[in-house]
N, C-alpha and C positions, 0 to 999 in steps of 0.2 A: 448528447451531442459532444460533451467534453470527452467521453471515453472514446468515441469515434475519432475525434481530432487527435488524441494522444496515440492511438493506434496508427493513424496516418503518419504522424511525426515519426514514430518508431520505424515505420517501413521506409522512410525517406531521409533518414539521418545523414546519409552520405551525399545527398543532393542539396541544391539550393532551396532553402526554405524561408520564404518571406511571410510576414504576417498576412499580406494580401492573399497569398496562395492558400494558406491554411483557412483563413476566414471564408474565402470562396468555396472551398471544399465543404465547409460546414454550413454554408448557405446564409451567412451573416455579413454585415459590414465589418471592416477590420476594427473599427472603434468599438462597436457593440461586442464583438467576439472577444476583444482584449479585455473588456470589463468583466465579462462573464467568466473567462478563464481565470483571471486573477481572484475573482470572488470565490470560486469554488475550489481552485487548486492552491491558492495561497502564494502564487508566484507568477510573474509575467511569462508570456509565451517565449520571449527571448531567453529568459533565465532557465526555463525548462529545457529548451533546446540545447543551450550551451552546456548545461549540466550533463545531459545524456551524451552529448558528443565527447565531452572531456572524460566521462566515465568510460565509454567504449575505447577511447584513445589510450587510457590508463591500463585497460585490460590488454590491449595490443602490446603496450610497452613491456608488460610482464610476461605475456605468453606467446610472443612472436619475436622474430628477429628483423622485422621490418624497420627501415630507416626512420628516424624521427621526422625527417622532412616528408616522407611518403605518408606517414600517419597523419601529419598535420594537414597536408593537401587532401587526403581522403575524407577528412571531416570538415572541410570547408574553410580552413585558415589560409590566408593569402601567402604566408611565409612561415618559416620555422621560428622567427622571432616573434611574431604575433601569437602563434601557438604557445610559445614558451611563457609569454606574459600572462596569457589566460590560464594556462595550466598551473603556473606558480600561485596565482591568486586563490585557487581552491586546494591544491595539494601541498603548498608551502615549499616545494622543491622544484627546480627546473626538470624537464623531462628525462634528460640523460642521467642526472643524479638520482631521480626517483627509480629509474630502471635499474641502476646499479645497486642501490641500497636495499630496495624492496625485494629484489630477487634473492638476496641473501636471506631475508627473513622468511620468505614463503618456501625456501628450500627445506626449512625445518618442519612446517605444517601449514596447511591451508584452512583447516576446519578446527574450530574450538568447540569444547563440549558444553552441555547445558549448564553445568555448575559454574561456568564462567560468565554466564549472562545475568548480570545483577538485576534483582528486582522482578524477574520473571519466573514462572513455574509452569510445569507440564501437567495437565490433568485431562479429564474427558470421561467418556463411558468405558473406553478401553485404551488407557494411555500406554499400556505394554505393547500395543500394536503400532506405536509411533516412536520416532526418534527425532530429537531437536538438536540443531547445531548452529553455530555462528559460521557463516560462509563468507570468506574474505574475497572470493573470486567472482561470484555472482552477486551483484549489488546494484542498487538504483543509482547511488551517489558515490560518495567517498568512503563512508562508514560501512562495515560489514552488514550483511542482511541475516535475519533469522530464518533458518530453513526448517520447516516441519514436513516430515515425510513418513509415509507408511513403511513398515518393516517388510522386506522382501519375503515372499513365501507365506505370509499370514492370510488366513481365510477371514473374510469380513462378513458379519451379520448386518442385518437392517439396524440402522441408527448407531453403528460403531463410529466413534469419532475421537479425535485427539485435539487438544487445544494448547497454545501457549498464551498465558494470561497473567495479569497482575491485578491487585486490588489496592485502593487507596481511599483516604477520607473524602467524603463528599462535601463537608461543611464549607470549605474555601470556595465552592462552586455553586452553593445554594442559590436558587432564584436565576441562575444564568442558563443560557442555551450553549451547550458545549459540543464540539465536534472532535471526534477521534478519527484521524485519517492516516493514510499511508499509501505507499506504492507497492503493488503486489504483482508477482509473476508466478506462473503455474506450469506444471509439466504432468500430463497424463492424469488429470483429476477426472475420474470416471463418474463420481457422484457429484459433490459440490464442495465449495469452500467459501469463506468470507470473513470479513472483520466482524467483531461483535462487541456490544457495549450493553451493560446492564446496571440499573440503579436500584438499590435496596434501602429499606428502612431498617430500624434497629432490631426488628423482629425477623429480619431477612425476607420480608414481603417484597415482592416484585413491584416497583413503582414505574419503571420504564424499561424498555428492552428492544434491541434490534440486532439481528444476526445475519442480515442480508440474504436470508433464505429465498426470498421472492425476487431477488435480483442477483443471484449467486454467481460465482465464477466457476466455469467448467472447462475441461479440456487442457490444451497447451496454449498459453497466452504470454505475450510480452508484457513488460512493465506498464501498469496503468494505475490511475489514481482512484481510490475508493474511500468512502467516509460513512460513519454512523453519526447522526446528529440527534441529541436528546435534551430536553429541558430537565433540569435538576430541581426537584421539588424541595421546599424548605425543610421537610421532615427526612430528607434523604441522609443516610449515614455512610454508605459505602458505594464506590464506583468500581465496576470491573470492566476491563477492556482486554482484547486479545484478538487472535485469529484462530479459526477452527478449520479442520479438514475432516470431511466425512468420507469414509471408505478409502480406497487406495489413491495414491498419487503423491505429488510433491509441490510445496508452495513456498515461495520466498516473500518475506515482508521487509520493507526498508523505509527509511526516512519518515518515521511516524511523527505526528503532531497531535497534541491535545490542547485545544484552544477555544476560547469563547467566540461565538459568532453572533451576528445581529439576528433579529427576529425575521428579517427578510430571507434568511436561509431556512428552508423548511425542515422540520423534524423528520426523521426516518423511522419513527417507532414502529416495531413490527407487531405490536399488539393490535387487536381488532379495533378499527375505527368506528366510533358510534354511528357514523353516517350509513354504515352498511345495514343497520337494523331498521325496521319499519318504525314510524313515529308513534304507533299505538298498537295495542294487542290485535291479533288477527284471528278471525274465524272461530270465535269462542263457542259458537253453536254447532261447529263441525258440518257446516253446509258443504255441499259439493263444490 
């Protein structure tokens, strides 16, 4: 329901979007919908809409010659003054100054290399078939997004994938339920992609894992919110997080969070649930 709602918002950013309208589209009362949205996305519906509108407006400021007033009206602001106040809250500069100063910067380059992405590394079964960059033009919010894409002309075999990932100590999170989340956009993903999270013990034994394979992202999609939620056992030593792309395509990841959540948020562990097994041995005498 949350994914469908965010898709609806993306498709109607230039229209009037009230909480009532979005809640009605989702089939909930506005109060219940607002609680659910904040619980799973970590921000209010209003904050999400304003962030996306201002991000789109910032893109137009840099990559079009449209007047600031026209951009303001296009994204639902009553006046240029109201737009300027909202824009400055997030981007720290008024729109005209942002346009002038940032255009000078992006004339030099728009994409940064993997070596400039602190804390992250590229790996996978065939990392040579993928490249990773920081993209300052396509992003969910104000900060650049990381872009993972297949290399043009490569031939892909079954289970070829690349991933951008990082590892860190598990001890500060032991006994807690943790959520790794972010906003993802894709282009021409022919197989699948998704966030992933893995928890290991000191012998690198797998304790918990989710890679979104059974709720994966495919095709070309606008920005949407995804998450992996796992319990961190006391014996955990290492936590791994990242985004993976299987086969050809292109995926952007932005505005990530790693946070503790309550037990009312269900885990998304991709390991086999014990409930899928029968409660006792079956047909030990091989009857028909």
